[in-house]
Steps between C-alpha positions, in 0.01 A plus 500: 500500500645148555401228251499125568519265203408129534457230238433128490438276200235230501771235478700640796191532717381149421831314519720700736250656735610856426256738666418856397384572852842400641679715242289805585541437873882491472503808277285692751745408775780640286303821438433545874178684420146427394494794260581296187348422161483133403559389141416130470515265200329170580554191280733673250833356384821695571599454134236754395590869512155642426321420828205710612623593849862538392400727212294709740800526736733607218250765387468634857880514535521700176227732630706575813247348742744244650809567715593143595427153354521193726505146361570162661764393248630613156339200329157636606565789260593264220641155432693637203821691573452746212148592614618519861769753405252703291257531793781582744638771271152653451450521878845633592535761227192671648681527833284232658662268758477128422510268804488119526402308813731206424839664475618858479552661162784751492549730206873424471702308238505197733128540578413528130706187425333302779156622389565394141627161616184440704288594198696265275460216751123564524470490121709180486281341768183588308644354178594178681151474650345543153737246349429241772125552469512467119709184523262356759195576286661341193588186699143470630371540143734224378352276768158557342372750756282795395651799679195719548140556399519610135124568484440278195135481395379140526739410782545548875829507691576226751752687718569207732613268218626768261267390220230647278175305497195524277215728607211308344261796470758716324618203291147477352533861383845428351355211297207720397737773376697253286179347363349839415820601322556183301155355427202621295237660723219758502622679813818699430735620229873507571695597812311823559169314478616253768599787732159666455319170552674421831443855621130483413465170688655649815795260506770652727868511400770346719532826694125536534451767232164505323634602157704272274736663249596351164869504595426281804320248276792503254757440776287216635483336155880528467580360844666158477419424863163370379675206326709426811807717430582758766832687497684676781814716470365615163495873566786724608360755746833653603467871574119493497463520877469878504278535192193604699693797634630613158336697220371282218779592258773402753362159594714194435328257259470129575705293254490134407798283591657262242281191464770269632477677838126433538405237758207282397256390771251225429142597582153354431369576150154647440473463121638261235809587299305459172255771602777728629707483182196553282428813704858617432437463127185708526675764712765542233226581250245671725595863435418487131245217511274694738553832326328821604157530342475742208197665340436191288522144627734260319466130574869419444673814634835425658532154341600572138854533364630550146705193403732709277600807705405354842301812593181457700186579297229732629147578393449826307219669306515666160245643255465359150259689271301616799487155655683421823742208470658316796825309473803382699835653402864484609568868414623716791436867428585647840815708549811306599377160377808276467334270245241678282381168352492349153144614421322166525131524580201269509124576528372466856189304402696250291765425765259488795269263312787269402640487854161451666406219262831328583427542872152347453653200323749447782236538769277243335797267448738585788697174473592583140659835586668349807665237282610769255636715783700213647640406158596864437671513836694177435602633159638811671788306649677633804837443333542873437434587863745236622770619261442861602516415872830317444636799307401748772651283773827487304490879463472534880804272541695718255404817691616349829821384333554850361458647848766266642735582213464875560577463869801284414633766261462764768670279761801442275539875464482508119450816298136554592360769729273452799234714330504277191466191722203652684324597176559157345371325812189721498438417132535127573264529797233671288545242223459214749183660639351525148587137418356376831179692433467339152583158643239521777234620253579213264484241778167640616366491143603135466320418824190685380506305171526177699144555616345560156279196568294735718355623168311170477312567823451863403341410167264256668397764756446752220281250318288445812471877548391546136256211496340608829365816333469415136643700211194721452511617865867597505545878522788694343676510839450122542663437163785739574575338837470150356742571215756642745492183707568282198704706251851620579563690175369541146762544226386659174690396187444632147291199400386335822448535875669291772326462838732400784339349809633452851 
């Protein structure tokens, strides 16, 4: 049986007018018979080896069903020389004749050389096309153009002008999500609560799905596009083209490029920076602040930390002379605990009463706590952060200087091996990555601290929320939610308790 193989990628069909029908027509002419089997891959890149039709053809060749394979050109089999030679060898070692419409292929030393040269040229051409396209996309991005529709919730894509514009209906939901996450309310609790709320209200996602997942809400809350910062060239997708054809374990992961390679595009903001950075603070604490519910409810779970050993403190129950006693402790009794704790504990009723009374005082006199918060923040000077940033930037300069020195040593042919150079360069690269990570985190933390004034508005909103119901009408869940929107952490010392607010 004669097999015809044809392939065209989406890019080739769109830009170069390559036609599958023309390929098949020419191959049928070469076969000089209608008794053929067609194997066709439509819209698949030649860089990918695992193509559906090609895989089927290779399996049929191995099964002995095929006597001749006809293809328009070697680059239809593959755009990579190595893959091209693998496919050719698989076909020919089964005694199957391989024929190309554009040029004869002779199984001679000269024919093999010419075939390999054509494959190398095809691979080079594909690499040049990719390089030109990547360069063109980067240049457009530098000109402030958005390259494609990134499907960002809250925005639409203006293809004609290469911009993203606000979708007002979706923008209302974005603002609602941030408000529900950062402000006291009776409707939801945490990220998961927001996802359930939107699903129950029938709000569709960007792709039209009816169910919202907590991870989608989290990604939305983290997305800086909502304060007018949109980045292109952030992700390195090299090698990911064929992922959908590969088993899960063999797929190439998407990696983040160095921050200096990102291209920032200005876009319209949907929320204020103060609200965004306050949400980032809450996200950093959300996992323990909205802890999984246990058998007994604890008003302050996830907020308490021992001031001495720095362990978080959890609510536990014990029996004392037949009477059940509840207290918060820093002891960690589970296997593998890195820090077992110093043994500090405090009665649940005592601590919860002290904290709630303090909250009531602040809510009745919000300006007083705001003044205290601002004074505390001014006392916590940013000198340390500035010194640390300067130190880390100097460390990066030293690493780069060390890299140049190593290359200079190698160039001058001193007594140092190539393997030692490679290992030293790898160590320096990893060190630079660690320092950059610390530096970026520190800069972000400084920016977050810049907006501590948002605590003033938050306290006033909490006071309105409290006063709208009255103390006697507040349920346990109301109190718990209210505390988590005001209190960042509670530190327990031997002789006193310190309540830190946002």
